[in-house]
C-alpha positions as CSV (number, residue, x, y, z in Angstrom):
1,M,-16.4,-1.1,21.6
2,K,-16.1,-4.3,19.7
3,I,-12.7,-4.7,18.2
4,W,-11.5,-7.6,16.0
5,Y,-7.7,-8.2,15.4
6,I,-7.0,-10.0,12.2
7,V,-3.5,-11.5,12.1
8,N,-1.7,-12.6,9.0
9,P,0.6,-15.5,10.0
10,K,2.6,-15.1,6.8
11,S,3.5,-11.4,7.2
12,G,7.1,-10.5,6.6
13,T,8.7,-9.8,10.0
14,G,7.9,-13.0,11.9
15,K,6.3,-11.1,14.8
16,Q,2.9,-12.8,14.6
17,Q,3.0,-14.6,17.9
18,K,4.6,-11.6,19.7
19,A,1.8,-9.5,18.3
20,I,-0.9,-11.9,19.6
21,D,0.7,-12.0,23.0
22,A,0.9,-8.2,23.0
23,I,-2.8,-7.8,22.1
24,K,-3.7,-10.1,25.0
25,S,-1.6,-8.1,27.4
26,Y,-2.3,-4.5,26.2
27,A,-5.6,-4.3,24.5
28,D,-8.2,-2.4,26.7
29,H,-10.2,-5.2,28.4
30,K,-13.2,-2.8,28.6
31,N,-13.6,-3.5,24.9
32,Q,-14.9,-6.7,23.3
33,N,-11.6,-7.9,21.8
34,E,-11.3,-10.9,19.5
35,I,-8.3,-12.3,17.7
36,F,-8.5,-14.1,14.4
37,V,-5.6,-15.7,12.4
38,T,-6.1,-15.9,8.7
39,Q,-5.8,-19.4,7.1
40,Y,-5.7,-18.6,3.4
41,K,-5.7,-15.7,0.8
42,S,-8.8,-13.5,1.1
43,H,-9.6,-14.9,4.5
44,A,-9.2,-11.4,5.9
45,S,-11.8,-10.2,3.5
46,E,-14.2,-12.9,4.6
47,L,-13.7,-12.0,8.2
48,A,-14.3,-8.3,7.4
49,Q,-17.6,-9.2,5.8
50,K,-18.6,-11.1,9.0
51,A,-17.5,-8.1,11.1
52,L,-19.9,-5.9,9.2
53,I,-22.7,-8.2,10.1
54,E,-21.6,-8.4,13.7
55,N,-21.5,-4.6,14.0
56,V,-17.8,-4.5,14.9
57,D,-16.4,-1.0,15.5
58,I,-12.8,-1.5,14.6
59,I,-11.0,-4.1,12.6
60,V,-7.3,-4.1,13.2
61,S,-5.0,-5.4,10.4
62,V,-2.1,-7.2,12.1
63,G,0.1,-7.7,9.0
64,G,1.3,-5.7,6.1
65,D,-0.2,-3.6,3.3
66,G,-1.7,-6.7,1.6
67,T,-3.6,-7.6,4.7
68,L,-5.0,-4.1,5.3
69,N,-6.0,-4.0,1.6
70,E,-8.0,-7.3,2.0
71,I,-9.8,-5.7,4.9
72,S,-10.3,-2.2,3.5
73,R,-11.8,-3.4,0.2
74,V,-14.7,-4.7,2.3
75,I,-15.2,-1.9,4.8
76,V,-14.9,1.2,2.6
77,N,-17.8,3.5,2.7
78,N,-19.1,1.9,6.0
79,N,-18.9,3.1,9.6
80,I,-16.5,0.4,10.7
81,A,-12.8,1.7,11.1
82,L,-9.5,0.2,10.2
83,G,-6.7,-0.1,12.7
84,I,-3.1,-1.0,11.9
85,I,-0.5,-3.1,13.8
86,P,2.3,-3.1,11.2
87,I,4.2,-6.4,11.1
88,G,4.5,-6.8,7.4
89,S,7.4,-6.2,5.0
90,G,7.0,-2.7,3.7
91,N,4.2,-1.2,5.8
92,G,3.9,1.8,3.5
93,L,0.6,3.2,4.9
94,A,1.7,2.7,8.5
95,H,4.9,4.6,7.8
96,H,3.0,7.4,6.1
97,L,0.5,7.7,9.0
98,K,3.3,7.5,11.6
99,V,1.7,4.5,13.2
100,P,4.1,3.1,16.0
101,F,6.0,0.0,15.1
102,N,6.4,-0.8,18.8
103,L,3.7,-3.4,19.5
104,K,2.6,-1.9,22.8
105,K,2.4,1.6,21.5
106,A,0.5,0.4,18.4
107,I,-2.1,-1.3,20.6
108,E,-2.4,1.7,22.8
109,L,-3.2,3.7,19.7
110,I,-6.1,1.3,19.0
111,N,-7.3,1.7,22.6
112,R,-7.5,5.5,22.1
113,A,-9.5,5.0,18.9
114,K,-8.9,8.4,17.3
115,I,-10.6,8.0,13.9
116,E,-10.3,10.1,10.8
117,K,-11.4,9.6,7.2
118,I,-8.9,9.0,4.4
119,D,-9.2,8.6,0.6
120,T,-8.8,5.3,-1.2
121,F,-8.9,4.6,-4.9
122,T,-9.9,1.9,-7.4
123,I,-8.1,0.4,-10.3
124,N,-10.5,-1.3,-12.7
125,N,-12.9,-1.5,-9.7
126,K,-10.2,-3.2,-7.5
127,R,-9.7,-1.3,-4.2
128,A,-6.3,0.3,-3.3
129,V,-5.6,2.1,-0.1
130,S,-1.9,3.2,-0.1
131,I,-0.1,2.9,-3.4
132,A,-0.2,1.0,-6.7
133,G,2.3,0.9,-9.6
134,L,3.2,-0.5,-13.0
135,G,6.5,-1.2,-14.6
136,Y,9.6,-2.0,-12.7
137,D,8.3,-1.9,-9.1
138,A,5.4,-4.2,-10.2
139,F,7.9,-6.6,-11.8
140,V,9.8,-6.7,-8.6
141,A,6.5,-7.4,-6.7
142,Y,6.0,-10.4,-9.0
143,K,9.5,-11.7,-8.2
144,Y,9.0,-11.0,-4.5
145,D,5.7,-12.9,-4.4
146,K,7.5,-16.0,-5.6
147,S,10.3,-15.7,-3.0
148,V,10.2,-17.6,0.2
149,K,12.3,-14.9,2.0
150,R,10.7,-11.8,3.4
151,G,11.9,-8.4,4.7
152,F,13.9,-5.5,3.3
153,L,17.1,-7.3,2.3
154,P,15.4,-10.0,0.1
155,Y,13.3,-7.3,-1.5
156,F,16.3,-5.0,-2.1
157,S,18.3,-7.9,-3.5
158,L,15.5,-8.6,-6.0
159,A,15.3,-4.9,-6.9
160,V,19.0,-4.8,-7.7
161,Q,19.0,-8.1,-9.6
162,N,16.1,-7.0,-11.9
163,F,17.2,-3.4,-12.4
164,F,19.2,-4.3,-15.5
165,K,16.6,-6.8,-16.9
166,F,13.6,-4.5,-16.9
167,K,13.2,-2.3,-20.0
168,T,11.5,1.1,-20.3
169,E,8.2,1.1,-22.0
170,K,6.1,3.8,-23.6
171,Y,2.7,4.6,-21.9
172,I,-0.3,6.8,-22.7
173,L,-1.8,8.5,-19.6
174,T,-5.2,10.3,-20.0
175,T,-6.7,12.5,-17.3
176,K,-9.7,14.8,-17.4
177,K,-7.3,17.6,-18.4
178,E,-4.6,16.1,-20.6
179,R,-3.3,13.2,-22.6
180,L,0.4,12.4,-22.0
181,E,2.5,9.9,-24.0
182,T,5.8,9.2,-22.3
183,S,8.5,6.5,-21.8
184,A,8.7,5.3,-18.2
185,F,10.7,2.8,-16.1
186,L,7.9,2.8,-13.6
187,I,4.6,4.7,-12.9
188,T,3.3,5.0,-9.3
189,I,-0.3,5.9,-8.4
190,A,0.0,7.2,-4.8
191,N,-2.5,7.9,-2.2
192,S,0.1,7.8,0.5
193,S,3.7,8.9,0.1
194,Q,5.7,5.7,0.0
195,W,6.2,2.1,-1.0
196,G,7.4,1.2,2.5
197,Y,10.7,1.0,4.3
198,N,10.4,4.8,4.4
199,T,11.1,5.0,0.6
200,K,9.1,8.1,-0.4
201,I,8.3,7.7,-4.1
202,A,5.6,10.4,-3.9
203,P,6.7,12.8,-1.1
204,K,3.8,15.3,-1.6
205,A,1.0,12.7,-1.6
206,Q,-1.6,13.0,1.2
207,V,-4.3,10.5,2.1
208,N,-6.9,13.1,2.8
209,D,-6.6,15.7,0.0
210,G,-9.0,14.2,-2.5
211,M,-6.2,13.7,-5.1
212,L,-3.9,11.0,-6.4
213,N,-0.3,11.7,-7.0
214,I,1.1,10.1,-10.1
215,S,4.9,9.7,-10.3
216,I,6.5,8.9,-13.6
217,L,10.2,7.8,-13.4
218,K,12.6,7.5,-16.3
219,K,15.2,4.8,-16.0
220,P,18.5,6.1,-14.5
221,N,21.9,4.6,-15.3
222,I,23.3,2.5,-12.4
223,L,25.6,5.3,-11.1
224,R,22.7,7.8,-11.0
225,A,20.4,5.2,-9.4
226,I,22.9,4.8,-6.6
227,L,23.1,8.6,-6.2
228,L,19.3,8.9,-6.3
229,A,18.6,6.2,-3.6
230,P,19.2,8.5,-0.7
231,K,16.6,11.0,-2.2
232,L,14.0,8.3,-1.8
233,F,14.5,8.1,1.9
234,L,14.9,11.9,2.3
235,G,11.6,12.6,0.4
236,K,13.4,14.5,-2.4
237,I,13.0,12.1,-5.4
238,D,10.4,14.5,-6.9
239,K,13.0,17.2,-7.3
240,T,15.1,15.2,-9.7
241,K,15.1,15.5,-13.5
242,I,14.1,11.9,-14.2
243,M,10.8,12.3,-12.2
244,T,7.6,13.8,-13.5
245,S,4.6,14.2,-11.1
246,I,1.0,15.0,-11.8
247,E,-2.1,15.2,-9.6
248,C,-5.6,14.0,-10.7
249,T,-8.8,12.3,-9.5
250,Q,-9.2,10.1,-12.5
251,L,-6.7,8.5,-14.8
252,D,-6.5,5.9,-17.6
253,I,-3.2,4.2,-18.4
254,E,-2.2,1.9,-21.3
255,R,0.9,1.0,-23.1
256,A,1.4,2.7,-26.5
257,D,1.9,-0.7,-28.2
258,K,-1.3,-2.0,-26.5
259,E,0.7,-4.9,-24.9
260,K,0.1,-6.0,-21.3
261,F,2.1,-4.7,-18.4
262,Y,3.0,-5.6,-14.8
263,L,0.8,-4.2,-12.0
264,H,0.8,-4.2,-8.2
265,I,-1.8,-2.9,-5.8
266,D,-0.7,-2.1,-2.3
267,G,2.5,-4.2,-2.9
268,E,0.6,-7.3,-4.0
269,K,1.0,-8.5,-7.6
270,E,-2.0,-8.5,-10.0
271,E,-2.5,-10.2,-13.3
272,Q,-0.8,-8.6,-16.2
273,I,-3.2,-6.2,-17.9
274,D,-3.3,-4.0,-21.0
275,K,-5.3,-1.0,-19.6
276,I,-6.2,0.4,-16.2
277,E,-8.9,2.9,-15.2
278,I,-8.1,4.7,-11.9
279,K,-10.6,6.7,-9.7
280,C,-10.1,8.4,-6.4
281,D,-12.7,7.6,-3.8
282,I,-12.7,10.6,-1.4
283,A,-13.0,10.2,2.4
284,S,-14.1,6.6,1.9
285,L,-12.3,4.8,4.7
286,N,-12.4,5.4,8.5
287,I,-9.0,4.7,10.0
288,V,-7.4,4.9,13.5
289,V,-4.6,7.5,13.5
290,P,-2.1,8.8,16.1
């Protein structure tokens, strides 16, 4: 097999060189293995385009959710498969799929090359693999993008700092079956179950069920937010009164006042926008799984 490892040198955990050394040590030498280090934003997408031409079998994202998004947007609906060595900040998809975070075990998973198909989705024709959101979590993603610090603690600090600043907005959600007008602190469009760090915002979401799980969260007061935090890690946030969940294959969202809102796709901030059209793309990505 021909396997390309694409390393993001700016991923959150600082394990880039350790990952490169581990690949050199543990990748199956019967395969044609090559390592590339990205030099700029969207470089991973360019390398993925080249991999398609070179008939590569597996592209391994060595980074976080943003890196695997750059690769996936190119290789969807092709025979090439995505592998994951999670060294990013949140690593939501890796957590959901139970990909090992130990470098040696993650590489051994690539060597075994067990491949399955998963769903992806599009937002205004932009590809998403794991999760997207608008409102508060997208606002935090904007702040995190500007921060020089990476990892859970800087992210958590920004989340707490901006909890009081961000206001609830009223949104209109339209599916094939219903039109819902609701106030929301945040709205999550989930293919996988979590943001990352094992915070399960959409516990029932599955990557291979042909559906998207939409989580609509009202703003809790600070005391209730503290009490709710453990439910995120336990996968029970959907059982609380401030959460509403719907499943769909297509969805349009806009603010009731037609103003622009914050948006993130796979944890990466997008430009503010006034309306989004979301579509599930069933069984569109080949991926290496445990």
